[in-house]
All heavy atoms as TSV, in Angstrom:
chain	resi	resn	atom	element	x	y	z
A	1	PRO	N	N	-34.859	-28.168	-24.070
A	1	PRO	CA	C	-34.728	-26.758	-23.725
A	1	PRO	C	C	-34.579	-26.525	-22.215
A	1	PRO	O	O	-33.833	-25.663	-21.804
A	1	PRO	CB	C	-36.006	-26.123	-24.228
A	1	PRO	CG	C	-36.544	-27.062	-25.267
A	1	PRO	CD	C	-36.024	-28.401	-24.894
A	2	SER	N	N	-35.304	-27.309	-21.397
A	2	SER	CA	C	-35.189	-27.083	-19.954
A	2	SER	C	C	-33.824	-27.536	-19.435
A	2	SER	O	O	-33.293	-26.940	-18.497
A	2	SER	CB	C	-36.314	-27.789	-19.201
A	2	SER	OG	O	-36.217	-29.189	-19.355
A	3	GLN	N	N	-33.265	-28.581	-20.029
A	3	GLN	CA	C	-31.934	-29.021	-19.610
A	3	GLN	C	C	-30.898	-27.942	-19.919
A	3	GLN	O	O	-29.994	-27.692	-19.121
A	3	GLN	CB	C	-31.544	-30.317	-20.310
A	3	GLN	CG	C	-32.242	-31.529	-19.762
A	3	GLN	CD	C	-31.790	-32.790	-20.488
A	3	GLN	OE1	O	-31.517	-32.753	-21.686
A	3	GLN	NE2	N	-31.713	-33.885	-19.761
A	4	THR	N	N	-31.032	-27.319	-21.067
A	4	THR	CA	C	-30.112	-26.247	-21.440
A	4	THR	C	C	-30.245	-25.070	-20.487
A	4	THR	O	O	-29.251	-24.488	-20.048
A	4	THR	CB	C	-30.386	-25.791	-22.881
A	4	THR	OG1	O	-30.286	-26.919	-23.749
A	4	THR	CG2	C	-29.406	-24.727	-23.321
A	5	PHE	N	N	-31.473	-24.713	-20.152
A	5	PHE	CA	C	-31.716	-23.603	-19.241
A	5	PHE	C	C	-31.107	-23.876	-17.863
A	5	PHE	O	O	-30.380	-23.048	-17.308
A	5	PHE	CB	C	-33.216	-23.331	-19.105
A	5	PHE	CG	C	-33.546	-22.293	-18.085
A	5	PHE	CD1	C	-33.372	-20.943	-18.366
A	5	PHE	CD2	C	-34.015	-22.657	-16.834
A	5	PHE	CE1	C	-33.661	-19.980	-17.426
A	5	PHE	CE2	C	-34.318	-21.700	-15.885
A	5	PHE	CZ	C	-34.135	-20.352	-16.178
A	6	PHE	N	N	-31.401	-25.041	-17.302
A	6	PHE	CA	C	-30.889	-25.355	-15.967
A	6	PHE	C	C	-29.378	-25.571	-15.972
A	6	PHE	O	O	-28.689	-25.194	-15.028
A	6	PHE	CB	C	-31.615	-26.567	-15.381
A	6	PHE	CG	C	-33.028	-26.256	-14.992
A	6	PHE	CD1	C	-34.086	-26.872	-15.633
A	6	PHE	CD2	C	-33.298	-25.320	-14.008
A	6	PHE	CE1	C	-35.394	-26.573	-15.288
A	6	PHE	CE2	C	-34.597	-25.016	-13.649
A	6	PHE	CZ	C	-35.652	-25.653	-14.290
A	7	GLY	N	N	-28.864	-26.169	-17.029
A	7	GLY	CA	C	-27.413	-26.341	-17.139
A	7	GLY	C	C	-26.695	-25.005	-17.226
A	7	GLY	O	O	-25.678	-24.775	-16.556
A	8	GLY	N	N	-27.226	-24.097	-18.038
A	8	GLY	CA	C	-26.639	-22.759	-18.156
A	8	GLY	C	C	-26.741	-21.977	-16.864
A	8	GLY	O	O	-25.809	-21.252	-16.483
A	9	SER	N	N	-27.872	-22.111	-16.185
A	9	SER	CA	C	-28.048	-21.421	-14.902
A	9	SER	C	C	-27.047	-21.918	-13.872
A	9	SER	O	O	-26.423	-21.133	-13.145
A	9	SER	CB	C	-29.468	-21.619	-14.377
A	9	SER	OG	O	-30.403	-21.053	-15.257
A	10	PHE	N	N	-26.886	-23.226	-13.793
A	10	PHE	CA	C	-25.936	-23.812	-12.846
A	10	PHE	C	C	-24.509	-23.347	-13.144
A	10	PHE	O	O	-23.766	-22.972	-12.235
A	10	PHE	CB	C	-26.011	-25.342	-12.884
A	10	PHE	CG	C	-25.025	-26.001	-11.974
A	10	PHE	CD1	C	-25.244	-26.056	-10.608
A	10	PHE	CD2	C	-23.862	-26.555	-12.484
A	10	PHE	CE1	C	-24.324	-26.654	-9.759
A	10	PHE	CE2	C	-22.936	-27.156	-11.653
A	10	PHE	CZ	C	-23.172	-27.206	-10.284
A	11	CYS	N	N	-24.129	-23.344	-14.412
A	11	CYS	CA	C	-22.781	-22.915	-14.783
A	11	CYS	C	C	-22.570	-21.430	-14.496
A	11	CYS	O	O	-21.493	-21.024	-14.058
A	11	CYS	CB	C	-22.511	-23.203	-16.253
A	11	CYS	SG	S	-22.319	-24.956	-16.588
A	12	GLY	N	N	-23.598	-20.614	-14.724
A	12	GLY	CA	C	-23.492	-19.193	-14.416
A	12	GLY	C	C	-23.307	-18.938	-12.935
A	12	GLY	O	O	-22.489	-18.107	-12.525
A	13	ILE	N	N	-24.058	-19.648	-12.116
A	13	ILE	CA	C	-23.926	-19.505	-10.659
A	13	ILE	C	C	-22.546	-19.956	-10.202
A	13	ILE	O	O	-21.891	-19.288	-9.394
A	13	ILE	CB	C	-25.043	-20.283	-9.939
A	13	ILE	CG1	C	-26.388	-19.608	-10.187
A	13	ILE	CG2	C	-24.762	-20.409	-8.455
A	13	ILE	CD1	C	-27.591	-20.413	-9.746
A	14	ALA	N	N	-22.083	-21.082	-10.725
A	14	ALA	CA	C	-20.752	-21.583	-10.357
A	14	ALA	C	C	-19.667	-20.591	-10.773
A	14	ALA	O	O	-18.696	-20.367	-10.030
A	14	ALA	CB	C	-20.510	-22.948	-11.001
A	15	ASN	N	N	-19.832	-19.973	-11.928
A	15	ASN	CA	C	-18.863	-18.992	-12.415
A	15	ASN	C	C	-18.790	-17.785	-11.482
A	15	ASN	O	O	-17.701	-17.314	-11.149
A	15	ASN	CB	C	-19.237	-18.563	-13.828
A	15	ASN	CG	C	-18.229	-17.617	-14.428
A	15	ASN	OD1	O	-17.050	-17.693	-14.144
A	15	ASN	ND2	N	-18.710	-16.719	-15.267
A	16	VAL	N	N	-19.945	-17.283	-11.057
A	16	VAL	CA	C	-19.966	-16.131	-10.150
A	16	VAL	C	C	-19.341	-16.498	-8.809
A	16	VAL	O	O	-18.521	-15.748	-8.268
A	16	VAL	CB	C	-21.405	-15.608	-9.965
A	16	VAL	CG1	C	-21.470	-14.596	-8.833
A	16	VAL	CG2	C	-21.922	-14.992	-11.247
A	17	LEU	N	N	-19.706	-17.640	-8.261
A	17	LEU	CA	C	-19.188	-18.034	-6.949
A	17	LEU	C	C	-17.681	-18.286	-6.977
A	17	LEU	O	O	-16.986	-18.029	-5.994
A	17	LEU	CB	C	-19.925	-19.267	-6.432
A	17	LEU	CG	C	-21.407	-19.059	-6.108
A	17	LEU	CD1	C	-22.038	-20.377	-5.670
A	17	LEU	CD2	C	-21.594	-17.995	-5.043
A	18	ALA	N	N	-17.174	-18.779	-8.101
A	18	ALA	CA	C	-15.733	-19.035	-8.202
A	18	ALA	C	C	-14.946	-17.759	-8.488
A	18	ALA	O	O	-13.816	-17.604	-8.019
A	18	ALA	CB	C	-15.462	-20.059	-9.300
A	19	GLY	N	N	-15.534	-16.829	-9.226
A	19	GLY	CA	C	-14.806	-15.625	-9.630
A	19	GLY	C	C	-14.919	-14.452	-8.684
A	19	GLY	O	O	-14.062	-13.560	-8.699
A	20	GLN	N	N	-15.943	-14.412	-7.861
A	20	GLN	CA	C	-16.177	-13.256	-6.991
A	20	GLN	C	C	-15.023	-12.974	-6.027
A	20	GLN	O	O	-14.662	-11.810	-5.850
A	20	GLN	CB	C	-17.489	-13.423	-6.223
A	20	GLN	CG	C	-17.881	-12.198	-5.435
A	20	GLN	CD	C	-18.206	-11.012	-6.296
A	20	GLN	OE1	O	-18.632	-11.141	-7.431
A	20	GLN	NE2	N	-17.984	-9.824	-5.770
A	21	PRO	N	N	-14.425	-13.987	-5.396
A	21	PRO	CA	C	-13.293	-13.666	-4.502
A	21	PRO	C	C	-12.151	-12.948	-5.222
A	21	PRO	O	O	-11.537	-12.044	-4.668
A	21	PRO	CB	C	-12.839	-15.027	-3.990
A	21	PRO	CG	C	-14.060	-15.874	-4.069
A	21	PRO	CD	C	-14.787	-15.406	-5.295
A	22	PHE	N	N	-11.897	-13.303	-6.472
A	22	PHE	CA	C	-10.829	-12.650	-7.219
A	22	PHE	C	C	-11.209	-11.222	-7.574
A	22	PHE	O	O	-10.365	-10.323	-7.560
A	22	PHE	CB	C	-10.490	-13.462	-8.470
A	22	PHE	CG	C	-9.944	-14.815	-8.143
A	22	PHE	CD1	C	-10.719	-15.940	-8.309
A	22	PHE	CD2	C	-8.669	-14.957	-7.637
A	22	PHE	CE1	C	-10.226	-17.194	-7.993
A	22	PHE	CE2	C	-8.159	-16.207	-7.314
A	22	PHE	CZ	C	-8.945	-17.334	-7.495
A	23	ASP	N	N	-12.474	-10.976	-7.898
A	23	ASP	CA	C	-12.924	-9.617	-8.166
A	23	ASP	C	C	-12.874	-8.764	-6.906
A	23	ASP	O	O	-12.571	-7.570	-6.969
A	23	ASP	CB	C	-14.339	-9.615	-8.735
A	23	ASP	CG	C	-14.390	-10.076	-10.171
A	23	ASP	OD1	O	-13.345	-10.022	-10.843
A	23	ASP	OD2	O	-15.474	-10.481	-10.626
A	24	THR	N	N	-13.182	-9.367	-5.764
A	24	THR	CA	C	-13.125	-8.643	-4.493
A	24	THR	C	C	-11.696	-8.202	-4.193
A	24	THR	O	O	-11.478	-7.119	-3.658
A	24	THR	CB	C	-13.654	-9.529	-3.349
A	24	THR	OG1	O	-14.993	-9.916	-3.654
A	24	THR	CG2	C	-13.634	-8.809	-2.027
A	25	ILE	N	N	-10.730	-8.998	-4.545
A	25	ILE	CA	C	-9.322	-8.663	-4.331
A	25	ILE	C	C	-8.829	-7.694	-5.402
A	25	ILE	O	O	-8.121	-6.733	-5.117
A	25	ILE	CB	C	-8.454	-9.939	-4.335
A	25	ILE	CG1	C	-8.848	-10.865	-3.196
A	25	ILE	CG2	C	-6.979	-9.608	-4.287
A	25	ILE	CD1	C	-8.618	-10.308	-1.822
A	26	LYS	N	N	-9.237	-7.914	-6.651
A	26	LYS	CA	C	-8.713	-7.145	-7.774
A	26	LYS	C	C	-9.157	-5.689	-7.766
A	26	LYS	O	O	-8.352	-4.790	-8.025
A	26	LYS	CB	C	-9.162	-7.803	-9.081
A	26	LYS	CG	C	-8.707	-7.071	-10.327
A	26	LYS	CD	C	-9.336	-7.666	-11.557
A	26	LYS	CE	C	-10.795	-7.299	-11.535
A	26	LYS	NZ	N	-11.513	-7.468	-12.761
A	27	ALA	N	N	-10.409	-5.438	-7.475
A	27	ALA	CA	C	-10.946	-4.074	-7.588
A	27	ALA	C	C	-10.223	-3.067	-6.691
A	27	ALA	O	O	-9.812	-2.010	-7.185
A	27	ALA	CB	C	-12.439	-4.091	-7.314
A	28	PRO	N	N	-10.038	-3.339	-5.410
A	28	PRO	CA	C	-9.309	-2.350	-4.600
A	28	PRO	C	C	-7.841	-2.203	-4.996
A	28	PRO	O	O	-7.278	-1.119	-4.879
A	28	PRO	CB	C	-9.409	-2.896	-3.178
A	28	PRO	CG	C	-10.516	-3.866	-3.188
A	28	PRO	CD	C	-10.594	-4.391	-4.578
A	29	MET	N	N	-7.242	-3.274	-5.480
A	29	MET	CA	C	-5.845	-3.182	-5.893
A	29	MET	C	C	-5.692	-2.265	-7.107
A	29	MET	O	O	-4.671	-1.598	-7.260
A	29	MET	CB	C	-5.293	-4.568	-6.218
A	29	MET	CG	C	-5.048	-5.403	-4.988
A	29	MET	SD	S	-4.294	-6.984	-5.363
A	29	MET	CE	C	-2.682	-6.477	-5.890
A	30	GLN	N	N	-6.708	-2.216	-7.976
A	30	GLN	CA	C	-6.637	-1.376	-9.158
A	30	GLN	C	C	-6.832	0.103	-8.834
A	30	GLN	O	O	-6.444	0.957	-9.621
A	30	GLN	CB	C	-7.701	-1.804	-10.174
A	30	GLN	CG	C	-7.413	-3.131	-10.804
A	30	GLN	CD	C	-8.518	-3.577	-11.744
A	30	GLN	OE1	O	-9.674	-3.237	-11.559
A	30	GLN	NE2	N	-8.144	-4.345	-12.744
A	31	THR	N	N	-7.439	0.389	-7.699
A	31	THR	CA	C	-7.750	1.783	-7.380
A	31	THR	C	C	-6.845	2.381	-6.308
A	31	THR	O	O	-7.069	3.508	-5.887
A	31	THR	CB	C	-9.218	1.901	-6.919
A	31	THR	OG1	O	-9.413	1.079	-5.771
A	31	THR	CG2	C	-10.168	1.472	-8.009
A	32	THR	N	N	-5.846	1.652	-5.856
A	32	THR	CA	C	-4.942	2.175	-4.830
A	32	THR	C	C	-3.684	2.749	-5.471
A	32	THR	O	O	-3.422	2.566	-6.654
A	32	THR	CB	C	-4.534	1.083	-3.833
A	32	THR	OG1	O	-3.914	0.020	-4.543
A	32	THR	CG2	C	-5.717	0.571	-3.058
A	33	ILE	N	N	-2.934	3.429	-4.665
A	33	ILE	CA	C	-1.671	4.010	-5.109
A	33	ILE	C	C	-0.690	2.871	-5.411
A	33	ILE	O	O	-0.570	1.940	-4.612
A	33	ILE	CB	C	-1.093	4.916	-4.004
A	33	ILE	CG1	C	-2.073	6.040	-3.699
A	33	ILE	CG2	C	0.270	5.462	-4.385
A	33	ILE	CD1	C	-1.765	6.796	-2.433
A	34	PRO	N	N	-0.013	2.922	-6.547
A	34	PRO	CA	C	0.953	1.866	-6.862
A	34	PRO	C	C	1.993	1.709	-5.749
A	34	PRO	O	O	2.505	2.682	-5.226
A	34	PRO	CB	C	1.603	2.349	-8.159
A	34	PRO	CG	C	0.574	3.230	-8.780
A	34	PRO	CD	C	-0.134	3.896	-7.624
A	35	GLY	N	N	2.248	0.477	-5.387
A	35	GLY	CA	C	3.204	0.173	-4.349
A	35	GLY	C	C	2.621	0.104	-2.948
A	35	GLY	O	O	3.316	-0.229	-2.000
A	36	GLN	N	N	1.336	0.433	-2.812
A	36	GLN	CA	C	0.712	0.405	-1.490
A	36	GLN	C	C	0.584	-1.032	-0.980
A	36	GLN	O	O	0.712	-1.272	0.204
A	36	GLN	CB	C	-0.656	1.068	-1.537
A	36	GLN	CG	C	-1.314	1.175	-0.171
A	36	GLN	CD	C	-2.613	1.955	-0.229
A	36	GLN	OE1	O	-3.013	2.452	-1.274
A	36	GLN	NE2	N	-3.281	2.063	0.887
A	37	TYR	N	N	0.344	-1.983	-1.874
A	37	TYR	CA	C	0.237	-3.391	-1.502
A	37	TYR	C	C	1.352	-4.163	-2.171
A	37	TYR	O	O	1.773	-3.837	-3.275
A	37	TYR	CB	C	-1.124	-3.962	-1.911
A	37	TYR	CG	C	-2.256	-3.302	-1.179
A	37	TYR	CD1	C	-3.131	-2.468	-1.832
A	37	TYR	CD2	C	-2.437	-3.508	0.179
A	37	TYR	CE1	C	-4.168	-1.852	-1.159
A	37	TYR	CE2	C	-3.455	-2.894	0.866
A	37	TYR	CZ	C	-4.331	-2.069	0.193
A	37	TYR	OH	O	-5.338	-1.468	0.873
A	38	ARG	N	N	1.821	-5.190	-1.500
A	38	ARG	CA	C	2.963	-5.945	-1.999
A	38	ARG	C	C	2.591	-7.035	-2.987
A	38	ARG	O	O	3.446	-7.753	-3.452
A	38	ARG	CB	C	3.712	-6.546	-0.821
A	38	ARG	CG	C	4.334	-5.488	0.060
A	38	ARG	CD	C	5.111	-6.117	1.174
A	38	ARG	NE	N	4.208	-6.755	2.114
A	38	ARG	CZ	C	4.172	-6.501	3.412
A	38	ARG	NH1	N	4.999	-5.630	3.918
A	38	ARG	NH2	N	3.332	-7.111	4.198
A	39	GLY	N	N	1.341	-7.199	-3.291
A	39	GLY	CA	C	0.933	-8.212	-4.256
A	39	GLY	C	C	-0.405	-8.809	-3.888
A	39	GLY	O	O	-1.012	-8.469	-2.869
A	40	ILE	N	N	-0.875	-9.714	-4.725
A	40	ILE	CA	C	-2.206	-10.269	-4.559
A	40	ILE	C	C	-2.309	-11.135	-3.303
A	40	ILE	O	O	-3.321	-11.104	-2.605
A	40	ILE	CB	C	-2.651	-11.040	-5.818
A	40	ILE	CG1	C	-4.135	-11.350	-5.732
A	40	ILE	CG2	C	-1.827	-12.291	-6.014
A	40	ILE	CD1	C	-4.742	-11.808	-7.021
A	41	PHE	N	N	-1.270	-11.873	-2.970
A	41	PHE	CA	C	-1.339	-12.729	-1.786
A	41	PHE	C	C	-1.349	-11.902	-0.501
A	41	PHE	O	O	-2.015	-12.249	0.460
A	41	PHE	CB	C	-0.195	-13.743	-1.780
A	41	PHE	CG	C	-0.302	-14.731	-2.900
A	41	PHE	CD1	C	0.607	-14.724	-3.935
A	41	PHE	CD2	C	-1.339	-15.653	-2.926
A	41	PHE	CE1	C	0.493	-15.628	-4.984
A	41	PHE	CE2	C	-1.453	-16.560	-3.962
A	41	PHE	CZ	C	-0.541	-16.541	-4.992
A	42	TYR	N	N	-0.615	-10.789	-0.513
A	42	TYR	CA	C	-0.635	-9.890	0.637
A	42	TYR	C	C	-2.043	-9.337	0.847
A	42	TYR	O	O	-2.564	-9.328	1.953
A	42	TYR	CB	C	0.361	-8.746	0.426
A	42	TYR	CG	C	0.231	-7.651	1.453
A	42	TYR	CD1	C	0.768	-7.809	2.724
A	42	TYR	CD2	C	-0.426	-6.467	1.158
A	42	TYR	CE1	C	0.654	-6.811	3.676
A	42	TYR	CE2	C	-0.559	-5.474	2.099
A	42	TYR	CZ	C	-0.012	-5.645	3.357
A	42	TYR	OH	O	-0.149	-4.664	4.301
A	43	TYR	N	N	-2.661	-8.869	-0.228
A	43	TYR	CA	C	-3.997	-8.293	-0.101
A	43	TYR	C	C	-5.024	-9.363	0.248
A	43	TYR	O	O	-5.992	-9.103	0.947
A	43	TYR	CB	C	-4.394	-7.558	-1.377
A	43	TYR	CG	C	-5.577	-6.659	-1.152
A	43	TYR	CD1	C	-5.428	-5.467	-0.454
A	43	TYR	CD2	C	-6.834	-7.009	-1.587
A	43	TYR	CE1	C	-6.501	-4.648	-0.211
A	43	TYR	CE2	C	-7.914	-6.195	-1.347
A	43	TYR	CZ	C	-7.745	-5.015	-0.666
A	43	TYR	OH	O	-8.811	-4.220	-0.416
A	44	PHE	N	N	-4.831	-10.564	-0.247
A	44	PHE	CA	C	-5.704	-11.694	0.086
A	44	PHE	C	C	-5.691	-11.934	1.598
A	44	PHE	O	O	-6.732	-12.005	2.241
A	44	PHE	CB	C	-5.200	-12.928	-0.660
A	44	PHE	CG	C	-6.219	-13.973	-0.934
A	44	PHE	CD1	C	-7.174	-13.779	-1.909
A	44	PHE	CD2	C	-6.221	-15.166	-0.235
A	44	PHE	CE1	C	-8.110	-14.754	-2.173
A	44	PHE	CE2	C	-7.152	-16.137	-0.492
A	44	PHE	CZ	C	-8.101	-15.930	-1.467
A	45	LYS	N	N	-4.485	-12.027	2.178
A	45	LYS	CA	C	-4.356	-12.235	3.623
A	45	LYS	C	C	-4.903	-11.041	4.408
A	45	LYS	O	O	-5.548	-11.217	5.435
A	45	LYS	CB	C	-2.896	-12.475	3.998
A	45	LYS	CG	C	-2.358	-13.804	3.517
A	45	LYS	CD	C	-0.992	-14.106	4.089
A	45	LYS	CE	C	0.034	-13.185	3.498
A	45	LYS	NZ	N	1.409	-13.510	3.906
A	46	LYS	N	N	-4.653	-9.830	3.918
A	46	LYS	CA	C	-5.122	-8.620	4.593
A	46	LYS	C	C	-6.648	-8.573	4.612
A	46	LYS	O	O	-7.252	-8.241	5.637
A	46	LYS	CB	C	-4.571	-7.393	3.880
A	46	LYS	CG	C	-5.007	-6.069	4.464
A	46	LYS	CD	C	-4.453	-4.936	3.614
A	46	LYS	CE	C	-4.921	-3.597	4.065
A	46	LYS	NZ	N	-6.342	-3.387	3.985
A	47	THR	N	N	-7.278	-8.910	3.526
A	47	THR	CA	C	-8.735	-8.894	3.456
A	47	THR	C	C	-9.338	-9.913	4.407
A	47	THR	O	O	-10.296	-9.607	5.125
A	47	THR	CB	C	-9.201	-9.173	2.019
A	47	THR	OG1	O	-8.662	-8.179	1.154
A	47	THR	CG2	C	-10.710	-9.156	1.904
A	48	ILE	N	N	-8.790	-11.099	4.437
A	48	ILE	CA	C	-9.303	-12.138	5.335
A	48	ILE	C	C	-9.104	-11.737	6.795
A	48	ILE	O	O	-9.997	-11.900	7.619
A	48	ILE	CB	C	-8.629	-13.490	5.028
A	48	ILE	CG1	C	-9.110	-13.996	3.673
A	48	ILE	CG2	C	-8.936	-14.511	6.106
A	48	ILE	CD1	C	-8.379	-15.211	3.172
A	49	ALA	N	N	-7.965	-11.161	7.118
A	49	ALA	CA	C	-7.663	-10.809	8.502
A	49	ALA	C	C	-8.483	-9.619	8.991
A	49	ALA	O	O	-8.953	-9.607	10.126
A	49	ALA	CB	C	-6.178	-10.503	8.641
A	50	GLU	N	N	-8.672	-8.617	8.151
A	50	GLU	CA	C	-9.289	-7.364	8.601
A	50	GLU	C	C	-10.780	-7.245	8.323
A	50	GLU	O	O	-11.455	-6.450	8.968
A	50	GLU	CB	C	-8.567	-6.175	7.966
A	50	GLU	CG	C	-7.136	-6.026	8.426
A	50	GLU	CD	C	-6.441	-4.846	7.786
A	50	GLU	OE1	O	-7.093	-4.092	7.034
A	50	GLU	OE2	O	-5.235	-4.680	8.026
A	51	ASP	N	N	-11.295	-7.987	7.373
A	51	ASP	CA	C	-12.680	-7.781	6.949
A	51	ASP	C	C	-13.629	-8.915	7.303
A	51	ASP	O	O	-14.725	-8.990	6.760
A	51	ASP	CB	C	-12.737	-7.520	5.438
A	51	ASP	CG	C	-12.047	-6.222	5.053
A	51	ASP	OD1	O	-11.917	-5.352	5.920
A	51	ASP	OD2	O	-11.636	-6.097	3.889
A	52	GLY	N	N	-13.242	-9.817	8.161
A	52	GLY	CA	C	-14.198	-10.816	8.627
A	52	GLY	C	C	-14.001	-12.222	8.108
A	52	GLY	O	O	-14.971	-12.950	7.932
A	53	GLY	N	N	-12.804	-12.622	7.838
A	53	GLY	CA	C	-12.543	-13.991	7.427
A	53	GLY	C	C	-12.871	-14.251	5.973
A	53	GLY	O	O	-12.960	-13.332	5.155
A	54	LEU	N	N	-13.065	-15.511	5.642
A	54	LEU	CA	C	-13.322	-15.899	4.254
A	54	LEU	C	C	-14.625	-15.325	3.713
A	54	LEU	O	O	-14.778	-15.154	2.509
A	54	LEU	CB	C	-13.338	-17.424	4.136
A	54	LEU	CG	C	-11.990	-18.105	4.342
A	54	LEU	CD1	C	-12.160	-19.621	4.325
A	54	LEU	CD2	C	-11.015	-17.680	3.280
A	55	LYS	N	N	-15.561	-15.022	4.600
A	55	LYS	CA	C	-16.834	-14.446	4.153
A	55	LYS	C	C	-16.627	-13.090	3.471
A	55	LYS	O	O	-17.403	-12.697	2.607
A	55	LYS	CB	C	-17.778	-14.308	5.338
A	55	LYS	CG	C	-19.159	-13.903	4.964
A	55	LYS	CD	C	-20.090	-13.929	6.149
A	55	LYS	CE	C	-21.482	-13.530	5.677
A	55	LYS	NZ	N	-22.450	-13.593	6.749
A	56	ALA	N	N	-15.569	-12.394	3.828
A	56	ALA	CA	C	-15.287	-11.089	3.231
A	56	ALA	C	C	-14.994	-11.205	1.735
A	56	ALA	O	O	-15.188	-10.245	0.995
A	56	ALA	CB	C	-14.107	-10.438	3.936
A	57	LEU	N	N	-14.559	-12.362	1.284
A	57	LEU	CA	C	-14.242	-12.540	-0.134
A	57	LEU	C	C	-15.490	-12.641	-0.999
A	57	LEU	O	O	-15.420	-12.482	-2.212
A	57	LEU	CB	C	-13.365	-13.779	-0.320
A	57	LEU	CG	C	-11.995	-13.713	0.342
A	57	LEU	CD1	C	-11.280	-15.031	0.177
A	57	LEU	CD2	C	-11.183	-12.573	-0.224
A	58	ASP	N	N	-16.622	-12.929	-0.389
A	58	ASP	CA	C	-17.868	-13.031	-1.142
A	58	ASP	C	C	-18.714	-11.764	-1.062
A	58	ASP	O	O	-19.896	-11.779	-1.363
A	58	ASP	CB	C	-18.689	-14.222	-0.643
A	58	ASP	CG	C	-18.097	-15.543	-1.080
A	58	ASP	OD1	O	-17.448	-15.563	-2.140
A	58	ASP	OD2	O	-18.289	-16.543	-0.385
A	59	THR	N	N	-18.099	-10.661	-0.676
A	59	THR	CA	C	-18.809	-9.399	-0.603
A	59	THR	C	C	-19.311	-9.003	-1.993
A	59	THR	O	O	-18.560	-9.007	-2.954
A	59	THR	CB	C	-17.873	-8.293	-0.072
A	59	THR	OG1	O	-17.391	-8.701	1.190
A	59	THR	CG2	C	-18.590	-6.977	0.047
A	60	GLY	N	N	-20.582	-8.706	-2.094
A	60	GLY	CA	C	-21.152	-8.265	-3.360
A	60	GLY	C	C	-21.551	-9.371	-4.300
A	60	GLY	O	O	-21.799	-9.119	-5.478
A	61	VAL	N	N	-21.644	-10.594	-3.840
A	61	VAL	CA	C	-21.966	-11.720	-4.724
A	61	VAL	C	C	-23.437	-11.726	-5.136
A	61	VAL	O	O	-23.787	-12.262	-6.190
A	61	VAL	CB	C	-21.544	-13.058	-4.093
A	61	VAL	CG1	C	-22.496	-13.491	-3.012
A	61	VAL	CG2	C	-21.425	-14.152	-5.131
A	62	SER	N	N	-24.315	-11.126	-4.354
A	62	SER	CA	C	-25.743	-11.191	-4.667
A	62	SER	C	C	-26.095	-10.432	-5.943
A	62	SER	O	O	-26.978	-10.855	-6.690
A	62	SER	CB	C	-26.569	-10.683	-3.488
A	62	SER	OG	O	-26.234	-9.345	-3.181
A	63	GLY	N	N	-25.418	-9.322	-6.206
A	63	GLY	CA	C	-25.720	-8.552	-7.420
A	63	GLY	C	C	-25.525	-9.333	-8.706
A	63	GLY	O	O	-26.438	-9.417	-9.531
A	64	PRO	N	N	-24.350	-9.933	-8.914
A	64	PRO	CA	C	-24.165	-10.719	-10.129
A	64	PRO	C	C	-25.065	-11.950	-10.207
A	64	PRO	O	O	-25.414	-12.389	-11.295
A	64	PRO	CB	C	-22.695	-11.143	-10.065
A	64	PRO	CG	C	-22.047	-10.145	-9.188
A	64	PRO	CD	C	-23.085	-9.731	-8.201
A	65	LEU	N	N	-25.427	-12.514	-9.064
A	65	LEU	CA	C	-26.302	-13.683	-9.113
A	65	LEU	C	C	-27.724	-13.306	-9.542
A	65	LEU	O	O	-28.383	-14.070	-10.236
A	65	LEU	CB	C	-26.350	-14.377	-7.740
A	65	LEU	CG	C	-25.126	-15.190	-7.366
A	65	LEU	CD1	C	-25.264	-15.753	-5.970
A	65	LEU	CD2	C	-24.893	-16.318	-8.360
A	66	ILE	N	N	-28.178	-12.147	-9.144
A	66	ILE	CA	C	-29.530	-11.706	-9.494
A	66	ILE	C	C	-29.594	-11.203	-10.925
A	66	ILE	O	O	-30.523	-11.508	-11.658
A	66	ILE	CB	C	-30.029	-10.632	-8.511
A	66	ILE	CG1	C	-30.195	-11.244	-7.127
A	66	ILE	CG2	C	-31.326	-10.013	-8.982
A	66	ILE	CD1	C	-30.457	-10.234	-6.044
A	67	GLY	N	N	-28.590	-10.424	-11.305
A	67	GLY	CA	C	-28.643	-9.761	-12.598
A	67	GLY	C	C	-27.923	-10.498	-13.643
A	67	GLY	O	O	-28.013	-10.475	-14.778
């Protein structure tokens, strides 16, 4: 039982850490005016350049890790 618990916990953490950058990019793209951004790679570069580098992609990661 403890192996299952720790294995599941590790996989859950890895899932959040791998998926959070995509959620950070996806959410603003869904709420903007169509055509405002030229695509996911454009917004990816824009976020890194304007919001503080690669660390900006992990914005909001603590919530999913806790809950």
